[in-house]
Each structure stands twice: as structure tokens, then as C-alpha cells.
Steps between C-alpha positions, in 0.01 A plus 500: 500500500386675819531872506490600865449872589491662841398856564462555886716775643549264803773244470314278748141532383203266475468537121864399457446201744199395292673534160812325639279207614338479160843518316646228715210265421489576139882456459486163687231379262696636190875430596609544141317823426660844496442741781549878505443725806475876464463711811323823389553668839877438519560576134210718376413510140500867371177669410411529142613813317414672183723268280294213635180667399647550138574120489143436606360752242707336214377142607142623501512699179659209311276243657792293628363221711793252487708565797809383314461804269477770764866582436406643168349804684862608606624780289662759719786500755243580775273217381800269506551584862131443584513164317809400693276510812207329336673215315629295795184541701288402202728198426447372852117525471477333147735218623289429809231239544398636832543859624497513871447854658542553873338836590372680801182727478613854540233761521236263369712420190844368400856648561628747240790272442257234362310748302823622340582151393158434357531833309835408351392160365156590374424600141185530290305185414772270630419148607653275769245224445622163624665640805381505859510773759518429878472787739590469869409805692471634863244749593466704816123456521241259374380562139343163400148463363233625738737705723431864554822595322454285191418807291842638582693212361683648203775234522351170398233666285768718313728218451241255385365757250855593386585139425179448302473836333864548394637144484185295406582279811210382721699225675596690812513379854500731805612393844431758772617522859266762659483707812875519547462832680335302781866428602558872559182705531330494836173574333530170306648291783171311546540369143853342555353146510319563176826634338692193624241274327509706179882483487509126583244433221702703253827330574323165459352608170834633377667166585223307342 
């Protein structure tokens, strides 16, 4: 199954265009496979609350590492409400072979809508081994290796560390369209051609 997430606040965004390109190619190659699309900007996942932390504490205290046993942590009405949010999200992730995330870089990091989704589905010592993550992103500037702003990249580095540290998944692919602000910012206008090349390369990689 392909689980496809979009998180850009823009309905017509480069990260959405890239994730759509990848999803179309993947679905054409796997016509019988299931596909689920979740728009985190149009339908935000709520932030975690105290009841979620109680679920998390119970799972940690009782050393529950089997995701199918997480429900055992539910004991109160508030926890049942929290679990009602978590359960369908977690079911989609567990069922997926590939988790595709379309995300812009906002303020050097990821949108809060994507962070809220990650918080809801993440519990202590869980494993999503065997699954692949693909991230298609758009960034206003250039944050690749050797660029002046590389140290400010808390988007790819955060997500890569998150997948490995929380999910035990190292199989993560990142596809970036950079310098998108060159389309708008007069100070970056001289980098428009470089942006166009970055976008074209990203679209080609997503399709491939």
C-alpha cells in the first residue's frame, strides 16, 4: 500500500506537485495495490493532549513494543478519545509499504500539521522496519551540501533522524525542489534558472 501525505498550506504547491508525480508513477507500477491519500493541511490532525501522554506512559512502563497491543493502554474515557484519533492513523502507517510525504520547508523545518501527525503515530521503541519513506519537498532557498544555508536545514535532517531514531527505518529518499522563492523574491531573481533546473530534476526523480 502507498500512504500519501501532503502538508503544504498551498493547494497548488511544488511539494504537492512532486508527491503527486511520485504517487502517479508508483500506482501505475502497482495497479493492484491499495492507495490512501491524507491531506494534513485541509484536514489537520489534532495535537496530542494529556490523554495521549498517558497512553504513551503506559506503553513505556509496560514495555509494550508490539503495535497491535497499544490498545491495551486505553483505560479511561479521555484515553478512548485519544485512541480514536491515533488508531486510524496508525493503521494506515502499519498497512503501508511506502509512506510518501509531501512537505514544504517552513522556517527551516516542517509544517506543524506534519509534526502533529508524527506525534500522534509515534510511541516508545516502536518499529516500522520493512517500510520505506519518500519525502518530496520544496524549499525557498538552497540547503544542499556545501551551500551557506546547509546548517539551517532542520527539515531533511530532522525527518531522517526521526525515521531512524523512532521508527528504525533508514530507507528514506528525499527529493527537493530548491530556490522556489526565486520566482517571487527580487533579491533571488538571478537564481531563477537554477531553481528551474532543480525543479525539473526533482520532477524527473519523482517520476523515476
